Backbone as JSON, one array per atom type, in Angstrom:
{
  "sequence": "MNLLARFLLFCFAVLALSAEAKTTKYDLEEMHSNPGYVHYPRLDLSNAKSVVLTVNRNAPLYEPQLVSLEITFPTATKLTVTNFKIVDNKYRAVVNGAWIYKEIIIEVEAPPRFTQGILMINAYVSERTAFIDPQTENQNQEGLLFSILGNLRDITAVRYVDTVAVALSGKKVTFSLRDRLQVNSNPGPGNLMGDGFVVDVLWYGRGTKTLHVQAPIAPWDFDSTEVIALVVNGVSDFDRTLSIKFKDRNGTEMISEPTLIKNWLEQAYGPITQ",
  "N": [[0.86, -1.2, 0.0], [0.67, 2.16, -0.96], [2.01, 5.39, 0.15], [0.13, 7.5, -0.14], [-2.33, 6.1, -0.21], [-2.36, 5.01, 2.35], [-2.47, 7.33, 3.87], [-4.99, 8.32, 3.09], [-6.63, 6.28, 4.06], [-6.2, 6.61, 6.79], [-7.32, 9.16, 7.16], [-10.03, 8.62, 6.54], [-10.64, 6.9, 8.64], [-10.36, 8.58, 10.87], [-12.4, 10.41, 10.29], [-14.62, 8.7, 10.45], [-14.63, 7.99, 13.16], [-14.96, 10.54, 14.31], [-17.47, 11.13, 13.39], [-19.0, 9.55, 14.96], [-18.75, 10.67, 17.4], [-20.26, 12.24, 20.21], [-21.71, 15.17, 21.42], [-22.7, 16.78, 24.35], [-24.68, 19.13, 26.11], [-24.97, 20.68, 29.29], [-26.72, 22.2, 32.08], [-27.29, 23.64, 35.37], [-29.89, 22.96, 37.6], [-31.87, 24.29, 40.32], [-29.78, 25.6, 41.65], [-27.13, 26.24, 43.95], [-24.99, 28.68, 45.15], [-22.04, 29.71, 46.67], [-19.76, 31.94, 48.34], [-16.22, 31.46, 49.06], [-13.49, 31.13, 51.41], [-11.6, 32.93, 50.72], [-11.34, 36.31, 49.98], [-11.6, 39.22, 47.94], [-11.49, 42.73, 47.67], [-14.3, 44.17, 46.08], [-14.55, 42.09, 44.28], [-16.89, 39.97, 43.57], [-17.81, 36.78, 44.02], [-20.03, 35.32, 44.6], [-23.33, 33.84, 44.42], [-23.64, 32.74, 41.71], [-24.84, 33.09, 38.36], [-25.29, 31.32, 36.22], [-24.37, 28.03, 35.03], [-22.7, 26.24, 32.59], [-21.95, 23.25, 31.01], [-19.92, 21.39, 28.78], [-19.8, 18.26, 27.32], [-18.05, 15.61, 25.85], [-18.47, 12.52, 24.12], [-16.91, 9.76, 22.87], [-16.78, 7.28, 20.29], [-15.31, 3.99, 20.62], [-16.31, 3.44, 23.18], [-17.66, 5.5, 24.4], [-17.17, 6.96, 26.73], [-17.67, 9.61, 29.02], [-16.22, 12.86, 28.65], [-15.31, 15.77, 30.17], [-15.3, 18.75, 28.54], [-15.49, 21.57, 28.53], [-16.24, 24.27, 30.81], [-18.4, 26.81, 31.79], [-18.91, 29.56, 33.81], [-21.08, 31.98, 34.93], [-21.24, 35.07, 36.55], [-22.95, 37.58, 38.57], [-21.61, 40.13, 38.6], [-18.83, 39.75, 38.3], [-16.32, 38.86, 35.82], [-17.07, 36.42, 33.29], [-16.15, 33.03, 33.87], [-14.23, 30.77, 32.09], [-13.4, 27.43, 31.61], [-11.12, 24.95, 30.59], [-9.37, 22.0, 29.33], [-9.49, 19.8, 31.17], [-8.53, 17.27, 33.54], [-8.8, 13.93, 34.79], [-8.76, 13.22, 38.14], [-8.61, 11.3, 40.97], [-11.28, 10.47, 40.54], [-12.51, 12.86, 39.97], [-12.97, 15.85, 38.02], [-10.37, 18.01, 37.17], [-8.86, 21.2, 36.66], [-6.59, 23.81, 35.65], [-6.66, 27.31, 35.77], [-5.22, 30.07, 34.37], [-4.5, 33.41, 35.27], [-7.07, 34.29, 36.07], [-9.39, 36.69, 36.91], [-8.04, 38.49, 39.53], [-6.15, 36.7, 40.16], [-3.18, 34.73, 39.93], [-3.27, 32.02, 39.4], [-5.81, 29.63, 39.49], [-7.51, 26.72, 40.73], [-9.83, 24.5, 39.46], [-12.29, 22.26, 40.46], [-14.38, 19.62, 39.64], [-17.04, 17.65, 40.56], [-18.9, 15.15, 39.35], [-22.03, 13.39, 38.66], [-22.03, 9.79, 38.08], [-21.06, 9.13, 34.76], [-22.28, 11.44, 33.94], [-25.05, 11.36, 34.33], [-28.37, 11.63, 35.74], [-28.4, 13.62, 38.67], [-26.57, 15.23, 41.4], [-24.28, 17.84, 40.82], [-21.1, 19.14, 41.71], [-19.05, 22.0, 42.13], [-15.91, 23.27, 42.94], [-13.7, 25.96, 43.58], [-10.33, 26.88, 43.92], [-7.71, 28.95, 45.22], [-4.55, 28.59, 43.9], [-1.82, 27.25, 45.65], [0.55, 26.18, 45.0], [4.02, 25.23, 44.53], [6.61, 25.65, 42.06], [7.24, 23.06, 41.56], [5.25, 21.34, 42.15], [2.52, 19.4, 41.16], [-0.39, 20.84, 40.04], [-2.64, 19.44, 39.35], [-2.85, 17.25, 40.96], [-2.27, 17.85, 43.58], [-3.18, 18.11, 47.08], [-5.96, 20.02, 48.07], [-6.04, 23.1, 49.83], [-8.41, 23.84, 52.1], [-8.81, 26.37, 53.14], [-8.15, 27.97, 51.09], [-10.33, 28.19, 49.46], [-12.23, 29.61, 46.91], [-14.86, 29.77, 45.8], [-17.93, 27.86, 45.87], [-20.19, 25.7, 44.12], [-23.26, 24.04, 43.66], [-25.69, 21.84, 42.18], [-28.58, 20.41, 40.5], [-27.97, 18.32, 37.79], [-28.78, 19.03, 34.42], [-29.81, 18.12, 31.22], [-29.32, 20.03, 28.38], [-29.01, 19.88, 25.7], [-29.37, 20.72, 22.27], [-32.42, 19.91, 20.62], [-32.98, 17.29, 18.29], [-34.87, 15.78, 15.73], [-35.61, 12.47, 14.62], [-37.69, 11.17, 13.45], [-41.16, 11.56, 12.57], [-44.59, 11.08, 13.17], [-48.12, 11.14, 12.42], [-51.4, 10.84, 13.71], [-55.01, 10.46, 13.88], [-57.17, 11.22, 16.51], [-60.15, 11.01, 18.19], [-61.12, 12.82, 16.34], [-59.18, 14.77, 16.28], [-55.97, 15.86, 15.26], [-52.96, 14.21, 16.09], [-49.58, 14.58, 16.67], [-46.54, 12.87, 16.78], [-43.2, 13.21, 17.69], [-40.02, 11.96, 17.42], [-37.13, 12.06, 19.36], [-33.55, 12.19, 18.77], [-31.87, 11.16, 20.69], [-31.43, 9.07, 23.56], [-32.45, 9.56, 26.95], [-31.9, 10.12, 30.48], [-34.62, 10.36, 32.61], [-35.26, 13.33, 34.04], [-37.4, 14.41, 35.28], [-39.58, 12.82, 36.62], [-43.0, 11.71, 36.71], [-46.44, 12.83, 36.2], [-47.28, 12.64, 32.77], [-45.07, 11.34, 31.91], [-44.22, 8.32, 30.62], [-42.91, 5.83, 31.5], [-40.17, 5.97, 32.37], [-36.7, 6.08, 32.12], [-35.11, 6.59, 28.95], [-36.26, 6.52, 25.62], [-37.3, 9.61, 24.07], [-40.18, 11.38, 23.35], [-41.85, 13.94, 21.74], [-45.07, 15.37, 21.89], [-47.73, 16.7, 20.04], [-50.93, 17.61, 20.36], [-53.56, 18.71, 18.72], [-55.45, 21.38, 19.86], [-55.16, 20.57, 22.44], [-52.58, 21.04, 23.25], [-48.96, 20.77, 23.85], [-46.84, 18.06, 24.89], [-44.27, 16.15, 26.61], [-43.04, 12.91, 26.4], [-41.4, 10.4, 28.25], [-40.12, 7.41, 27.48], [-39.82, 4.15, 28.56], [-36.86, 2.36, 27.88], [-35.44, -0.71, 26.66], [-32.76, -0.82, 27.56], [-29.68, -0.34, 29.25], [-28.83, 2.63, 31.12], [-26.09, 3.36, 30.77], [-25.57, 2.58, 28.22], [-26.92, 4.26, 26.59], [-25.74, 6.28, 24.97], [-24.49, 4.87, 22.97], [-26.49, 3.89, 21.46], [-28.52, 3.89, 18.59], [-31.18, 5.79, 17.6], [-33.96, 5.21, 15.54], [-36.69, 5.17, 14.31], [-40.29, 5.77, 14.55], [-42.88, 3.39, 14.96], [-46.01, 2.55, 13.82], [-48.9, 0.66, 14.46], [-52.1, -1.02, 13.87], [-55.62, -0.09, 13.37], [-57.87, 1.43, 14.18], [-58.78, 4.37, 16.13], [-58.46, 3.64, 18.8], [-57.11, 1.24, 18.99], [-54.65, 1.45, 17.97], [-51.12, 1.08, 18.11], [-47.88, 2.16, 19.28], [-44.48, 1.87, 18.62], [-40.87, 1.87, 19.03], [-38.19, 1.94, 16.85], [-34.8, 0.91, 16.88], [-31.15, 0.75, 17.0], [-28.9, -1.32, 18.75], [-25.77, -1.18, 20.63], [-24.24, -2.99, 19.26], [-25.08, -2.8, 16.71], [-27.37, -4.17, 16.08], [-30.65, -4.29, 14.9], [-33.63, -3.38, 16.55], [-36.96, -3.45, 18.04], [-38.97, -1.65, 20.25], [-41.26, -2.59, 22.91], [-44.64, -2.68, 21.88], [-47.02, -0.1, 22.56], [-50.26, 0.99, 23.48], [-51.48, 3.8, 21.78], [-53.46, 5.34, 22.92], [-52.98, 4.91, 25.64], [-50.52, 6.16, 25.94], [-51.25, 8.84, 25.48], [-53.08, 9.31, 27.51], [-51.39, 9.23, 29.69], [-50.12, 11.66, 29.37], [-52.14, 13.64, 28.98], [-54.36, 13.05, 30.49], [-57.52, 11.29, 31.21], [-59.15, 9.83, 28.34], [-61.99, 10.03, 26.39], [-64.03, 8.03, 24.28]],
  "CA": [[0.0, 0.0, 0.0], [1.52, 3.34, -1.04], [1.86, 6.39, 1.21], [-1.13, 8.24, -0.32], [-3.43, 5.23, 0.19], [-2.36, 4.92, 3.82], [-2.95, 8.61, 4.38], [-6.44, 8.39, 2.88], [-7.26, 5.36, 5.02], [-6.15, 7.25, 8.1], [-8.32, 10.25, 7.16], [-11.36, 8.03, 6.61], [-10.81, 6.35, 9.99], [-10.59, 9.72, 11.75], [-13.74, 10.93, 10.0], [-15.61, 7.74, 10.95], [-14.7, 8.12, 14.61], [-15.51, 11.84, 14.66], [-18.9, 11.1, 13.09], [-19.67, 8.86, 16.05], [-18.61, 11.44, 18.63], [-21.49, 12.91, 20.62], [-21.5, 16.31, 22.32], [-23.87, 17.04, 25.18], [-24.62, 20.35, 26.92], [-25.7, 20.6, 30.56], [-26.67, 23.29, 33.04], [-27.66, 23.21, 36.71], [-31.16, 23.4, 38.18], [-31.86, 24.43, 41.78], [-28.36, 25.84, 41.91], [-26.71, 26.97, 45.15], [-23.66, 29.23, 44.93], [-21.56, 30.36, 47.88], [-18.35, 32.36, 48.33], [-15.34, 30.68, 49.92], [-12.8, 31.81, 52.51], [-10.73, 33.95, 50.15], [-12.11, 37.45, 49.49], [-10.86, 40.37, 47.44], [-12.45, 43.85, 47.57], [-15.03, 44.45, 44.84], [-14.65, 40.89, 43.45], [-17.99, 39.2, 44.15], [-17.94, 35.47, 43.39], [-21.19, 34.64, 45.17], [-24.58, 33.85, 43.65], [-23.43, 32.53, 40.28], [-26.09, 33.15, 37.6], [-25.47, 30.13, 35.39], [-23.26, 27.11, 34.8], [-22.9, 25.45, 31.37], [-20.89, 22.27, 30.81], [-19.89, 20.67, 27.5], [-19.24, 16.92, 27.51], [-17.91, 14.81, 24.64], [-18.41, 11.07, 24.24], [-16.36, 9.26, 21.61], [-16.84, 5.85, 20.04], [-16.42, 3.03, 20.76], [-16.76, 3.24, 24.56], [-18.55, 6.62, 24.76], [-16.91, 7.47, 28.07], [-17.79, 11.07, 28.99], [-15.06, 13.69, 28.94], [-15.67, 17.17, 30.34], [-14.5, 19.55, 27.6], [-15.43, 22.96, 28.97], [-17.14, 24.72, 31.86], [-18.56, 28.26, 31.8], [-19.64, 30.04, 34.98], [-21.41, 33.39, 34.81], [-21.53, 35.73, 37.82], [-23.68, 38.84, 38.36], [-20.74, 41.29, 38.34], [-17.48, 39.33, 37.9], [-16.16, 38.36, 34.46], [-17.35, 34.99, 33.11], [-15.02, 32.11, 33.97], [-14.25, 29.66, 31.14], [-12.4, 26.45, 32.02], [-10.91, 23.84, 29.65], [-8.22, 21.14, 29.63], [-9.71, 19.04, 32.4], [-7.98, 15.94, 33.74], [-9.49, 13.17, 35.83], [-7.92, 12.91, 39.28], [-9.43, 10.81, 42.09], [-12.67, 10.43, 40.08], [-13.02, 14.22, 39.81], [-12.35, 16.6, 36.94], [-9.63, 19.16, 37.66], [-8.2, 22.01, 35.64], [-5.93, 25.03, 36.12], [-6.96, 28.52, 34.99], [-4.22, 31.11, 34.6], [-4.9, 34.8, 35.09], [-8.5, 34.52, 36.3], [-9.63, 37.86, 37.75], [-6.78, 39.07, 40.01], [-5.32, 35.6, 40.64], [-2.24, 34.17, 38.96], [-3.67, 30.66, 39.05], [-6.8, 28.98, 40.35], [-7.77, 25.32, 40.41], [-11.25, 24.17, 39.44], [-12.56, 20.84, 40.7], [-15.78, 19.29, 39.33], [-17.46, 16.3, 40.95], [-20.13, 14.93, 38.58], [-22.64, 12.05, 38.79], [-21.45, 8.82, 37.14], [-21.38, 9.25, 33.34], [-23.09, 12.65, 33.76], [-26.48, 11.08, 34.33], [-29.14, 12.44, 36.68], [-27.81, 13.72, 40.0], [-26.02, 16.51, 41.84], [-22.92, 18.17, 40.4], [-20.49, 20.11, 42.6], [-17.88, 22.71, 41.62], [-15.13, 24.02, 43.91], [-12.59, 26.71, 43.02], [-9.33, 27.16, 44.93], [-6.5, 29.68, 44.87], [-3.44, 27.64, 43.89], [-0.71, 27.58, 46.53], [1.62, 25.26, 44.63], [5.32, 25.73, 44.09], [6.86, 25.3, 40.66], [7.55, 21.65, 41.45], [4.09, 20.56, 42.58], [1.53, 19.27, 40.1], [-1.67, 21.34, 40.53], [-3.71, 18.51, 39.05], [-2.91, 16.15, 41.94], [-2.0, 18.27, 44.95], [-4.34, 18.24, 47.96], [-6.37, 21.42, 48.13], [-6.18, 23.73, 51.13], [-9.79, 24.34, 52.17], [-8.81, 27.79, 53.43], [-7.95, 28.67, 49.83], [-11.55, 28.07, 48.66], [-12.76, 30.85, 46.35], [-16.32, 29.64, 45.78], [-18.46, 26.51, 45.6], [-21.5, 25.69, 43.45], [-23.83, 22.72, 43.43], [-27.04, 21.86, 41.62], [-29.01, 19.21, 39.79], [-27.54, 18.31, 36.41], [-29.89, 18.99, 33.46], [-29.39, 18.05, 29.82], [-29.9, 21.13, 27.6], [-28.56, 19.71, 24.33], [-30.39, 21.07, 21.27], [-33.23, 18.77, 20.21], [-33.04, 16.93, 16.87], [-35.84, 14.71, 15.54], [-35.28, 11.49, 13.58], [-38.91, 10.69, 12.79], [-42.41, 12.17, 13.01], [-45.8, 10.45, 12.64], [-49.36, 11.8, 12.84], [-52.62, 10.04, 13.68], [-56.2, 11.19, 14.32], [-57.81, 10.65, 17.69], [-61.34, 11.81, 18.53], [-61.27, 13.89, 15.36], [-58.1, 15.74, 16.4], [-54.67, 15.36, 14.81], [-51.92, 14.07, 17.11], [-48.27, 14.4, 16.04], [-45.48, 12.35, 17.65], [-41.87, 13.49, 17.14], [-39.04, 11.15, 18.15], [-35.81, 12.67, 19.48], [-32.46, 11.33, 18.32], [-31.06, 10.7, 21.82], [-32.07, 8.57, 24.78], [-32.1, 10.39, 28.09], [-32.4, 9.82, 31.82], [-35.75, 11.24, 32.9], [-34.97, 14.17, 35.2], [-38.64, 14.95, 35.84], [-40.6, 11.77, 36.63], [-44.31, 12.15, 37.18], [-47.47, 12.86, 35.15], [-46.8, 12.99, 31.44], [-43.91, 10.51, 31.58], [-44.83, 6.99, 30.56], [-42.32, 4.81, 32.36], [-38.92, 6.32, 33.03], [-35.55, 6.5, 31.33], [-35.01, 6.0, 27.62], [-36.64, 7.31, 24.45], [-38.04, 10.84, 24.35], [-41.13, 11.68, 22.27], [-42.65, 15.15, 21.93], [-46.42, 15.16, 21.37], [-48.59, 17.86, 19.8], [-52.32, 17.22, 20.13], [-54.2, 19.97, 18.37], [-56.53, 21.73, 20.77], [-54.8, 20.17, 23.81], [-51.25, 21.5, 23.59], [-47.79, 19.92, 23.66], [-46.32, 17.33, 26.05], [-43.1, 15.32, 26.35], [-43.11, 11.57, 26.99], [-40.17, 9.63, 28.42], [-40.59, 6.04, 27.29], [-38.85, 3.16, 29.04], [-36.11, 1.64, 26.85], [-34.85, -1.96, 27.15], [-31.32, -0.58, 27.47], [-29.12, 0.27, 30.45], [-28.46, 4.03, 30.87], [-24.71, 3.54, 30.31], [-25.52, 2.27, 26.79], [-27.76, 5.21, 25.84], [-24.99, 7.04, 23.98], [-24.08, 4.0, 21.87], [-27.72, 3.41, 20.82], [-29.0, 4.74, 17.5], [-32.64, 5.86, 17.5], [-34.24, 5.18, 14.11], [-38.01, 5.56, 13.8], [-41.53, 5.39, 15.21], [-43.61, 2.35, 14.23], [-47.44, 2.57, 14.18], [-49.7, -0.5, 14.03], [-53.51, -0.91, 14.25], [-56.44, 0.6, 12.39], [-58.8, 2.4, 14.76], [-58.19, 5.33, 17.07], [-58.23, 3.12, 20.14], [-56.3, 0.02, 19.04], [-53.34, 1.72, 17.4], [-49.97, 1.02, 19.02], [-46.69, 2.86, 18.85], [-43.22, 1.29, 19.06], [-39.7, 2.63, 18.6], [-37.14, 1.13, 16.24], [-33.47, 1.41, 17.24], [-30.03, -0.18, 16.91], [-28.1, -1.35, 19.96], [-24.36, -0.85, 20.44], [-23.66, -3.96, 18.34], [-25.64, -2.59, 15.39], [-28.54, -5.02, 15.88], [-31.89, -3.52, 14.85], [-34.63, -3.89, 17.48], [-38.16, -2.63, 18.19], [-39.45, -1.67, 21.63], [-42.58, -3.17, 23.15], [-45.73, -1.78, 21.44], [-47.89, 0.47, 23.59], [-51.43, 1.66, 22.93], [-51.36, 5.26, 21.7], [-54.4, 5.88, 23.9], [-52.33, 4.9, 26.95], [-49.51, 7.21, 25.93], [-51.88, 10.15, 25.58], [-53.68, 9.45, 28.85], [-50.29, 9.58, 30.59], [-49.76, 13.05, 29.2], [-53.24, 14.59, 28.95], [-55.48, 12.65, 31.33], [-58.45, 10.31, 30.6], [-59.68, 10.13, 27.01], [-63.28, 9.37, 26.12], [-64.22, 7.69, 22.85]],
  "C": [[0.89, 1.25, 0.0], [1.17, 4.36, 0.04], [0.54, 7.14, 1.11], [-2.32, 7.4, 0.13], [-3.51, 5.1, 1.69], [-2.89, 6.2, 4.45], [-4.46, 8.73, 4.24], [-7.18, 7.47, 3.82], [-7.29, 5.97, 6.4], [-7.2, 8.35, 8.21], [-9.73, 9.71, 7.28], [-11.65, 7.49, 8.01], [-11.1, 7.47, 10.98], [-11.98, 10.29, 11.56], [-14.82, 10.01, 10.54], [-15.76, 7.87, 12.45], [-15.32, 9.45, 15.01], [-17.01, 11.88, 14.39], [-19.68, 10.45, 14.22], [-19.54, 9.6, 17.38], [-19.92, 12.17, 18.93], [-21.15, 13.99, 21.64], [-22.8, 16.63, 23.03], [-23.64, 18.3, 26.0], [-25.47, 20.17, 28.18], [-25.68, 21.97, 31.24], [-27.11, 22.75, 34.39], [-29.0, 23.81, 37.1], [-31.01, 23.47, 39.7], [-30.44, 24.65, 42.28], [-28.14, 26.64, 43.18], [-25.26, 27.4, 44.96], [-23.23, 30.02, 46.15], [-20.12, 30.8, 47.73], [-17.54, 31.48, 49.27], [-14.7, 31.52, 51.0], [-11.9, 32.93, 52.01], [-11.6, 35.06, 49.56], [-11.17, 38.54, 49.0], [-11.85, 41.51, 47.24], [-13.0, 44.03, 46.16], [-15.01, 43.28, 43.85], [-15.67, 39.96, 44.1], [-18.17, 37.89, 43.38], [-19.04, 34.64, 44.04], [-22.35, 34.69, 44.18], [-24.37, 33.76, 42.14], [-24.78, 32.48, 39.56], [-26.33, 31.88, 36.8], [-24.19, 29.32, 35.3], [-23.6, 26.29, 33.57], [-21.69, 24.54, 31.18], [-21.04, 21.63, 29.44], [-19.14, 19.36, 27.7], [-19.19, 16.2, 26.18], [-17.89, 13.33, 25.0], [-18.0, 10.51, 22.89], [-16.5, 7.75, 21.52], [-15.43, 5.26, 20.24], [-17.0, 2.92, 22.16], [-17.71, 4.33, 25.03], [-18.4, 7.04, 26.22], [-16.99, 8.99, 28.05], [-16.48, 11.76, 29.34], [-15.52, 15.15, 29.02], [-14.73, 18.04, 29.51], [-14.38, 20.99, 28.07], [-16.5, 23.23, 30.02], [-17.18, 26.24, 31.81], [-19.42, 28.65, 32.99], [-19.84, 31.55, 34.84], [-21.82, 33.93, 36.17], [-22.25, 37.06, 37.56], [-22.79, 40.02, 37.99], [-19.35, 40.89, 37.86], [-17.48, 38.81, 36.46], [-16.45, 36.87, 34.39], [-16.06, 34.18, 33.21], [-15.21, 30.96, 32.99], [-13.08, 28.72, 31.45], [-12.34, 25.33, 30.99], [-9.76, 22.98, 30.15], [-8.34, 20.42, 30.97], [-8.97, 17.71, 32.36], [-8.76, 15.25, 34.84], [-8.49, 12.78, 36.91], [-8.82, 12.5, 40.44], [-10.93, 10.88, 41.77], [-13.33, 11.82, 40.02], [-12.29, 14.87, 38.63], [-11.64, 17.82, 37.54], [-8.96, 19.88, 36.5], [-7.6, 23.24, 36.29], [-6.32, 26.17, 35.19], [-5.93, 29.58, 35.36], [-4.82, 32.49, 34.37], [-6.38, 35.06, 35.24], [-8.68, 35.65, 37.31], [-8.29, 38.44, 38.23], [-5.8, 37.98, 40.44], [-4.42, 35.07, 39.53], [-2.71, 32.82, 38.48], [-4.73, 30.17, 40.02], [-7.03, 27.56, 39.84], [-9.27, 25.07, 40.52], [-11.41, 22.66, 39.58], [-14.06, 20.59, 40.49], [-16.04, 17.85, 39.72], [-18.84, 16.05, 40.35], [-20.72, 13.56, 38.89], [-21.99, 11.1, 37.79], [-21.98, 9.0, 35.72], [-22.27, 10.47, 33.04], [-24.57, 12.31, 33.56], [-27.15, 11.94, 35.39], [-28.45, 12.45, 38.03], [-27.25, 15.1, 40.27], [-24.58, 16.66, 41.35], [-22.38, 19.27, 41.32], [-19.24, 20.69, 41.97], [-17.22, 23.44, 42.77], [-13.98, 24.71, 43.19], [-11.64, 27.1, 44.14], [-8.25, 28.08, 44.37], [-5.34, 28.71, 44.98], [-2.32, 28.13, 44.79], [0.5, 26.7, 46.22], [2.94, 25.98, 44.42], [5.52, 25.28, 42.66], [7.05, 23.81, 40.47], [6.41, 20.75, 41.91], [3.05, 20.57, 41.48], [0.18, 19.76, 40.6], [-2.83, 20.41, 40.27], [-3.88, 17.47, 40.15], [-2.68, 16.59, 43.37], [-3.29, 18.33, 45.76], [-4.68, 19.72, 48.13], [-6.5, 21.89, 49.59], [-7.57, 24.35, 51.21], [-9.85, 25.83, 52.49], [-8.58, 28.62, 52.17], [-9.17, 28.63, 48.92], [-12.04, 29.45, 48.22], [-14.28, 30.85, 46.33], [-16.68, 28.18, 45.57], [-19.85, 26.64, 45.02], [-21.97, 24.25, 43.39], [-25.25, 22.87, 42.9], [-27.34, 20.56, 40.92], [-28.66, 19.33, 38.3], [-28.74, 18.19, 35.48], [-29.33, 19.02, 32.04], [-30.09, 19.14, 29.03], [-29.44, 21.06, 26.14], [-29.69, 20.04, 23.36], [-31.1, 19.82, 20.76], [-33.15, 18.57, 18.7], [-33.96, 15.73, 16.73], [-35.4, 13.78, 14.41], [-36.51, 10.98, 12.86], [-40.12, 11.39, 13.4], [-43.57, 11.4, 12.37], [-47.02, 11.19, 13.19], [-50.51, 10.83, 12.72], [-53.78, 10.94, 14.11], [-56.82, 10.46, 15.49], [-58.94, 11.57, 18.13], [-61.46, 13.02, 17.62], [-60.19, 14.94, 15.4], [-56.78, 15.1, 15.98], [-53.68, 15.34, 15.96], [-50.6, 13.78, 16.39], [-47.25, 13.96, 17.08], [-44.14, 12.6, 16.97], [-40.82, 12.82, 18.03], [-37.67, 11.82, 18.16], [-34.7, 11.66, 19.17], [-31.66, 10.72, 19.46], [-31.92, 10.14, 22.93], [-31.59, 9.41, 25.95], [-32.62, 9.79, 29.4], [-33.48, 10.84, 32.13], [-35.49, 12.02, 34.17], [-36.22, 14.72, 35.86], [-39.73, 13.89, 35.83], [-41.92, 12.28, 37.19], [-45.3, 12.14, 36.05], [-46.89, 13.32, 33.82], [-45.58, 12.2, 31.03], [-44.32, 9.05, 31.72], [-44.22, 6.01, 31.54], [-41.03, 5.26, 33.04], [-37.86, 6.76, 32.06], [-35.56, 5.85, 29.95], [-35.36, 6.96, 26.51], [-37.44, 8.55, 24.87], [-38.88, 11.19, 23.12], [-41.89, 12.95, 22.63], [-43.98, 14.98, 21.21], [-47.13, 16.5, 21.21], [-49.97, 17.35, 19.47], [-53.1, 18.51, 19.93], [-55.43, 20.21, 19.25], [-56.22, 21.39, 22.21], [-53.37, 20.54, 24.19], [-50.16, 20.46, 23.37], [-47.35, 19.28, 24.98], [-45.06, 16.57, 25.62], [-43.23, 14.01, 27.11], [-41.71, 10.98, 27.09], [-40.59, 8.17, 28.47], [-39.48, 5.06, 27.67], [-38.19, 2.42, 27.87], [-35.5, 0.37, 27.44], [-33.32, -1.92, 27.09], [-30.85, 0.05, 28.78], [-28.69, 1.7, 30.15], [-27.03, 4.22, 30.36], [-24.54, 3.17, 28.83], [-26.35, 3.25, 25.95], [-26.99, 5.88, 24.71], [-24.53, 6.19, 22.8], [-25.28, 3.4, 21.15], [-28.17, 4.4, 19.75], [-30.53, 4.66, 17.42], [-33.01, 6.03, 16.03], [-35.61, 5.75, 13.75], [-39.12, 5.17, 14.77], [-42.26, 4.38, 14.34], [-45.05, 2.33, 14.73], [-48.11, 1.32, 13.62], [-51.14, -0.32, 14.52], [-54.26, -0.05, 13.26], [-57.34, 1.67, 13.0], [-58.07, 3.3, 15.75], [-57.73, 4.66, 18.36], [-57.55, 1.76, 20.17], [-54.93, 0.22, 18.4], [-52.26, 1.65, 18.48], [-48.79, 1.77, 18.4], [-45.48, 2.18, 19.46], [-42.08, 2.14, 18.53], [-38.64, 1.67, 18.08], [-35.78, 1.76, 16.56], [-32.42, 0.35, 16.96], [-29.24, -0.13, 18.21], [-26.63, -1.12, 19.63], [-23.65, -1.81, 19.49], [-24.19, -3.8, 16.91], [-26.85, -3.45, 15.07], [-29.81, -4.18, 15.93], [-32.95, -4.18, 15.71], [-35.82, -2.96, 17.49], [-38.65, -2.77, 19.63], [-40.85, -2.27, 21.72], [-43.67, -2.21, 22.68], [-46.62, -1.35, 22.6], [-49.07, 1.15, 22.92], [-51.23, 3.17, 22.92], [-52.28, 5.92, 22.72], [-53.74, 5.95, 25.28], [-51.26, 5.99, 27.04], [-50.16, 8.58, 26.19], [-52.53, 10.37, 26.94], [-52.62, 9.75, 29.89], [-50.02, 11.08, 30.55], [-50.92, 14.02, 29.43], [-54.4, 14.25, 29.89], [-56.43, 11.74, 30.57], [-59.01, 10.81, 29.27], [-60.97, 9.36, 26.82], [-63.46, 9.18, 24.64], [-65.37, 8.48, 22.25]]
}
């Protein structure tokens, strides 16, 4: 094989892997933000307004990697953090020249695989010497600048892979299937079973709802699952079923258990009369 052919093969391999990479955006709900023990006049690092995290997952294992963190404060300049490393099951990074500090250390403790749960952020003034690795040194709690915690929420832009429409009680109902499986962060009315497929519903005259439909897949395999299409069976308004076609991490095509459309809608909108 000549040099050009090898180079082209390498390029195709890189493109194939990059095509399988998945990027997810998160923010924090019910966020609590507190200043630390280190204070500087007129630098207010309390009451952070927002936190946005970017996480990449690359084939074939789809292990999450924290790519960037942005923290916005009411008066202080936004803090942007990159180049995280994993140390003691936490993400750590060094930021040079943040505000009036030569160097600060950011530590992020996230739920396993960035699924549902509480995320915590601590920022410390670095007290290292030139010969101490800031990624692994023990942090002095008295050097704490601020801390933030909150419930992790997926805010990735929605993309649909399939849409179907049926008529029920003379009204058009449209089901739109999202391209990603998700952990249900808001269980309760309007959510069919739990974690898995996400379907947005528009029932004309009754508004829009979101259904979280139980998937026969473990949450750690969600990112390696390809969502394909909605499958409708049945003839009348009240015997039609809806299933979801997908491919598992091995590329095997499967279809979820069929569910009566009437049951789906009653989960979201309440009892339906014929």
